[in-house]
Chimera marker file (.cmm) of the C-alpha trace (Angstrom):
<marker_set name="trace">
<marker id="1" x="-49.933" y="-143.748" z="120.226" r="1" g="1" b="0" radius="0.5"/>
<marker id="2" x="-49.920" y="-140.221" z="121.631" r="1" g="1" b="0" radius="0.5"/>
<marker id="3" x="-46.442" y="-139.121" z="122.687" r="1" g="1" b="0" radius="0.5"/>
<marker id="4" x="-46.564" y="-136.829" z="125.700" r="1" g="1" b="0" radius="0.5"/>
<marker id="5" x="-45.908" y="-133.225" z="124.714" r="1" g="1" b="0" radius="0.5"/>
<marker id="6" x="-43.307" y="-131.238" z="126.636" r="1" g="1" b="0" radius="0.5"/>
<marker id="7" x="-45.911" y="-128.567" z="127.398" r="1" g="1" b="0" radius="0.5"/>
<marker id="8" x="-48.180" y="-131.179" z="128.992" r="1" g="1" b="0" radius="0.5"/>
<marker id="9" x="-45.310" y="-132.599" z="131.015" r="1" g="1" b="0" radius="0.5"/>
<marker id="10" x="-44.323" y="-129.166" z="132.315" r="1" g="1" b="0" radius="0.5"/>
<marker id="11" x="-47.951" y="-128.302" z="133.090" r="1" g="1" b="0" radius="0.5"/>
<marker id="12" x="-48.456" y="-131.558" z="135.003" r="1" g="1" b="0" radius="0.5"/>
<marker id="13" x="-45.362" y="-130.886" z="137.081" r="1" g="1" b="0" radius="0.5"/>
<marker id="14" x="-46.411" y="-127.269" z="137.807" r="1" g="1" b="0" radius="0.5"/>
<marker id="15" x="-49.938" y="-128.344" z="138.728" r="1" g="1" b="0" radius="0.5"/>
<marker id="16" x="-48.683" y="-130.913" z="141.205" r="1" g="1" b="0" radius="0.5"/>
<marker id="17" x="-46.128" y="-128.514" z="142.669" r="1" g="1" b="0" radius="0.5"/>
<marker id="18" x="-48.867" y="-125.918" z="143.250" r="1" g="1" b="0" radius="0.5"/>
<marker id="19" x="-51.119" y="-128.529" z="144.863" r="1" g="1" b="0" radius="0.5"/>
<marker id="20" x="-48.365" y="-129.682" z="147.225" r="1" g="1" b="0" radius="0.5"/>
<marker id="21" x="-47.539" y="-126.095" z="148.207" r="1" g="1" b="0" radius="0.5"/>
<marker id="22" x="-51.208" y="-125.172" z="148.711" r="1" g="1" b="0" radius="0.5"/>
<marker id="23" x="-51.540" y="-128.039" z="151.177" r="1" g="1" b="0" radius="0.5"/>
<marker id="24" x="-48.403" y="-127.156" z="153.116" r="1" g="1" b="0" radius="0.5"/>
<marker id="25" x="-46.403" y="-130.025" z="151.657" r="1" g="1" b="0" radius="0.5"/>
<marker id="26" x="-43.538" y="-128.023" z="150.174" r="1" g="1" b="0" radius="0.5"/>
<marker id="27" x="-40.922" y="-130.209" z="151.875" r="1" g="1" b="0" radius="0.5"/>
<marker id="28" x="-42.439" y="-133.317" z="150.284" r="1" g="1" b="0" radius="0.5"/>
<marker id="29" x="-41.602" y="-131.896" z="146.854" r="1" g="1" b="0" radius="0.5"/>
<marker id="30" x="-37.944" y="-132.652" z="147.563" r="1" g="1" b="0" radius="0.5"/>
<marker id="31" x="-38.848" y="-136.355" z="147.434" r="1" g="1" b="0" radius="0.5"/>
<marker id="32" x="-40.633" y="-136.170" z="144.079" r="1" g="1" b="0" radius="0.5"/>
<marker id="33" x="-38.132" y="-137.566" z="141.605" r="1" g="1" b="0" radius="0.5"/>
<marker id="34" x="-40.075" y="-138.755" z="138.556" r="1" g="1" b="0" radius="0.5"/>
<marker id="35" x="-42.897" y="-137.931" z="136.209" r="1" g="1" b="0" radius="0.5"/>
<marker id="36" x="-44.783" y="-140.412" z="134.021" r="1" g="1" b="0" radius="0.5"/>
<marker id="37" x="-44.736" y="-139.855" z="130.257" r="1" g="1" b="0" radius="0.5"/>
<marker id="38" x="-45.615" y="-141.774" z="127.112" r="1" g="1" b="0" radius="0.5"/>
<marker id="39" x="-42.470" y="-141.693" z="124.929" r="1" g="1" b="0" radius="0.5"/>
<marker id="40" x="-44.065" y="-143.504" z="122.007" r="1" g="1" b="0" radius="0.5"/>
<marker id="41" x="-43.715" y="-147.190" z="122.777" r="1" g="1" b="0" radius="0.5"/>
<marker id="42" x="-46.636" y="-149.445" z="123.554" r="1" g="1" b="0" radius="0.5"/>
<marker id="43" x="-47.450" y="-153.126" z="123.522" r="1" g="1" b="0" radius="0.5"/>
<marker id="44" x="-50.156" y="-155.552" z="124.466" r="1" g="1" b="0" radius="0.5"/>
<marker id="45" x="-50.854" y="-159.229" z="123.840" r="1" g="1" b="0" radius="0.5"/>
<marker id="46" x="-51.322" y="-158.722" z="120.079" r="1" g="1" b="0" radius="0.5"/>
<marker id="47" x="-49.653" y="-155.464" z="119.024" r="1" g="1" b="0" radius="0.5"/>
<marker id="48" x="-46.312" y="-153.676" z="119.348" r="1" g="1" b="0" radius="0.5"/>
<marker id="49" x="-45.675" y="-150.008" z="118.624" r="1" g="1" b="0" radius="0.5"/>
<marker id="50" x="-41.924" y="-149.690" z="118.290" r="1" g="1" b="0" radius="0.5"/>
<marker id="51" x="-40.074" y="-146.786" z="119.857" r="1" g="1" b="0" radius="0.5"/>
<marker id="52" x="-38.992" y="-144.050" z="117.452" r="1" g="1" b="0" radius="0.5"/>
<marker id="53" x="-36.327" y="-142.086" z="119.377" r="1" g="1" b="0" radius="0.5"/>
<marker id="54" x="-36.522" y="-139.037" z="117.136" r="1" g="1" b="0" radius="0.5"/>
<marker id="55" x="-40.191" y="-138.606" z="118.061" r="1" g="1" b="0" radius="0.5"/>
<marker id="56" x="-39.307" y="-138.319" z="121.761" r="1" g="1" b="0" radius="0.5"/>
<marker id="57" x="-36.421" y="-135.860" z="121.342" r="1" g="1" b="0" radius="0.5"/>
<marker id="58" x="-38.328" y="-132.899" z="122.822" r="1" g="1" b="0" radius="0.5"/>
<marker id="59" x="-39.018" y="-134.965" z="125.963" r="1" g="1" b="0" radius="0.5"/>
<marker id="60" x="-35.402" y="-136.110" z="126.137" r="1" g="1" b="0" radius="0.5"/>
<marker id="61" x="-34.165" y="-132.533" z="125.905" r="1" g="1" b="0" radius="0.5"/>
<marker id="62" x="-36.682" y="-131.114" z="128.399" r="1" g="1" b="0" radius="0.5"/>
<marker id="63" x="-35.853" y="-133.537" z="131.216" r="1" g="1" b="0" radius="0.5"/>
<marker id="64" x="-32.167" y="-132.576" z="131.034" r="1" g="1" b="0" radius="0.5"/>
<marker id="65" x="-33.078" y="-129.169" z="132.498" r="1" g="1" b="0" radius="0.5"/>
<marker id="66" x="-34.728" y="-130.657" z="135.587" r="1" g="1" b="0" radius="0.5"/>
<marker id="67" x="-33.702" y="-132.826" z="138.512" r="1" g="1" b="0" radius="0.5"/>
<marker id="68" x="-36.414" y="-135.293" z="137.517" r="1" g="1" b="0" radius="0.5"/>
<marker id="69" x="-36.331" y="-138.628" z="135.735" r="1" g="1" b="0" radius="0.5"/>
<marker id="70" x="-39.050" y="-140.173" z="133.611" r="1" g="1" b="0" radius="0.5"/>
<marker id="71" x="-41.122" y="-143.178" z="134.386" r="1" g="1" b="0" radius="0.5"/>
<marker id="72" x="-41.821" y="-144.027" z="130.781" r="1" g="1" b="0" radius="0.5"/>
<marker id="73" x="-44.937" y="-146.017" z="130.036" r="1" g="1" b="0" radius="0.5"/>
<marker id="74" x="-44.493" y="-149.519" z="128.527" r="1" g="1" b="0" radius="0.5"/>
<marker id="75" x="-40.708" y="-149.396" z="128.345" r="1" g="1" b="0" radius="0.5"/>
<marker id="76" x="-40.337" y="-152.870" z="129.793" r="1" g="1" b="0" radius="0.5"/>
<marker id="77" x="-40.684" y="-154.174" z="126.226" r="1" g="1" b="0" radius="0.5"/>
<marker id="78" x="-37.344" y="-154.680" z="124.496" r="1" g="1" b="0" radius="0.5"/>
<marker id="79" x="-36.863" y="-155.288" z="120.785" r="1" g="1" b="0" radius="0.5"/>
<marker id="80" x="-34.334" y="-157.796" z="119.491" r="1" g="1" b="0" radius="0.5"/>
<marker id="81" x="-30.944" y="-156.318" z="118.685" r="1" g="1" b="0" radius="0.5"/>
<link id1="1" id2="2" r="1" g="1" b="0" radius="0.2"/>
<link id1="2" id2="3" r="1" g="1" b="0" radius="0.2"/>
<link id1="3" id2="4" r="1" g="1" b="0" radius="0.2"/>
<link id1="4" id2="5" r="1" g="1" b="0" radius="0.2"/>
<link id1="5" id2="6" r="1" g="1" b="0" radius="0.2"/>
<link id1="6" id2="7" r="1" g="1" b="0" radius="0.2"/>
<link id1="7" id2="8" r="1" g="1" b="0" radius="0.2"/>
<link id1="8" id2="9" r="1" g="1" b="0" radius="0.2"/>
<link id1="9" id2="10" r="1" g="1" b="0" radius="0.2"/>
<link id1="10" id2="11" r="1" g="1" b="0" radius="0.2"/>
<link id1="11" id2="12" r="1" g="1" b="0" radius="0.2"/>
<link id1="12" id2="13" r="1" g="1" b="0" radius="0.2"/>
<link id1="13" id2="14" r="1" g="1" b="0" radius="0.2"/>
<link id1="14" id2="15" r="1" g="1" b="0" radius="0.2"/>
<link id1="15" id2="16" r="1" g="1" b="0" radius="0.2"/>
<link id1="16" id2="17" r="1" g="1" b="0" radius="0.2"/>
<link id1="17" id2="18" r="1" g="1" b="0" radius="0.2"/>
<link id1="18" id2="19" r="1" g="1" b="0" radius="0.2"/>
<link id1="19" id2="20" r="1" g="1" b="0" radius="0.2"/>
<link id1="20" id2="21" r="1" g="1" b="0" radius="0.2"/>
<link id1="21" id2="22" r="1" g="1" b="0" radius="0.2"/>
<link id1="22" id2="23" r="1" g="1" b="0" radius="0.2"/>
<link id1="23" id2="24" r="1" g="1" b="0" radius="0.2"/>
<link id1="24" id2="25" r="1" g="1" b="0" radius="0.2"/>
<link id1="25" id2="26" r="1" g="1" b="0" radius="0.2"/>
<link id1="26" id2="27" r="1" g="1" b="0" radius="0.2"/>
<link id1="27" id2="28" r="1" g="1" b="0" radius="0.2"/>
<link id1="28" id2="29" r="1" g="1" b="0" radius="0.2"/>
<link id1="29" id2="30" r="1" g="1" b="0" radius="0.2"/>
<link id1="30" id2="31" r="1" g="1" b="0" radius="0.2"/>
<link id1="31" id2="32" r="1" g="1" b="0" radius="0.2"/>
<link id1="32" id2="33" r="1" g="1" b="0" radius="0.2"/>
<link id1="33" id2="34" r="1" g="1" b="0" radius="0.2"/>
<link id1="34" id2="35" r="1" g="1" b="0" radius="0.2"/>
<link id1="35" id2="36" r="1" g="1" b="0" radius="0.2"/>
<link id1="36" id2="37" r="1" g="1" b="0" radius="0.2"/>
<link id1="37" id2="38" r="1" g="1" b="0" radius="0.2"/>
<link id1="38" id2="39" r="1" g="1" b="0" radius="0.2"/>
<link id1="39" id2="40" r="1" g="1" b="0" radius="0.2"/>
<link id1="40" id2="41" r="1" g="1" b="0" radius="0.2"/>
<link id1="41" id2="42" r="1" g="1" b="0" radius="0.2"/>
<link id1="42" id2="43" r="1" g="1" b="0" radius="0.2"/>
<link id1="43" id2="44" r="1" g="1" b="0" radius="0.2"/>
<link id1="44" id2="45" r="1" g="1" b="0" radius="0.2"/>
<link id1="45" id2="46" r="1" g="1" b="0" radius="0.2"/>
<link id1="46" id2="47" r="1" g="1" b="0" radius="0.2"/>
<link id1="47" id2="48" r="1" g="1" b="0" radius="0.2"/>
<link id1="48" id2="49" r="1" g="1" b="0" radius="0.2"/>
<link id1="49" id2="50" r="1" g="1" b="0" radius="0.2"/>
<link id1="50" id2="51" r="1" g="1" b="0" radius="0.2"/>
<link id1="51" id2="52" r="1" g="1" b="0" radius="0.2"/>
<link id1="52" id2="53" r="1" g="1" b="0" radius="0.2"/>
<link id1="53" id2="54" r="1" g="1" b="0" radius="0.2"/>
<link id1="54" id2="55" r="1" g="1" b="0" radius="0.2"/>
<link id1="55" id2="56" r="1" g="1" b="0" radius="0.2"/>
<link id1="56" id2="57" r="1" g="1" b="0" radius="0.2"/>
<link id1="57" id2="58" r="1" g="1" b="0" radius="0.2"/>
<link id1="58" id2="59" r="1" g="1" b="0" radius="0.2"/>
<link id1="59" id2="60" r="1" g="1" b="0" radius="0.2"/>
<link id1="60" id2="61" r="1" g="1" b="0" radius="0.2"/>
<link id1="61" id2="62" r="1" g="1" b="0" radius="0.2"/>
<link id1="62" id2="63" r="1" g="1" b="0" radius="0.2"/>
<link id1="63" id2="64" r="1" g="1" b="0" radius="0.2"/>
<link id1="64" id2="65" r="1" g="1" b="0" radius="0.2"/>
<link id1="65" id2="66" r="1" g="1" b="0" radius="0.2"/>
<link id1="66" id2="67" r="1" g="1" b="0" radius="0.2"/>
<link id1="67" id2="68" r="1" g="1" b="0" radius="0.2"/>
<link id1="68" id2="69" r="1" g="1" b="0" radius="0.2"/>
<link id1="69" id2="70" r="1" g="1" b="0" radius="0.2"/>
<link id1="70" id2="71" r="1" g="1" b="0" radius="0.2"/>
<link id1="71" id2="72" r="1" g="1" b="0" radius="0.2"/>
<link id1="72" id2="73" r="1" g="1" b="0" radius="0.2"/>
<link id1="73" id2="74" r="1" g="1" b="0" radius="0.2"/>
<link id1="74" id2="75" r="1" g="1" b="0" radius="0.2"/>
<link id1="75" id2="76" r="1" g="1" b="0" radius="0.2"/>
<link id1="76" id2="77" r="1" g="1" b="0" radius="0.2"/>
<link id1="77" id2="78" r="1" g="1" b="0" radius="0.2"/>
<link id1="78" id2="79" r="1" g="1" b="0" radius="0.2"/>
<link id1="79" id2="80" r="1" g="1" b="0" radius="0.2"/>
<link id1="80" id2="81" r="1" g="1" b="0" radius="0.2"/>
</marker_set>
């Protein structure tokens, strides 16, 4: 599974910010609170790719410097503890 790179996350956010501003929607940016990423977990009816926290460390560190939160793809799967 491809873990989202920090550079791609930042570029996606910048691209959307520019698009909002270009269309006169600057105020709407104050209501944008999340960005979707793939942190390295995935599952379907026959396969599970388990989360490896160390692989997502750059994403975890990057988000701390923003006011955003992540909507992380496929994180509704929980392993047994």
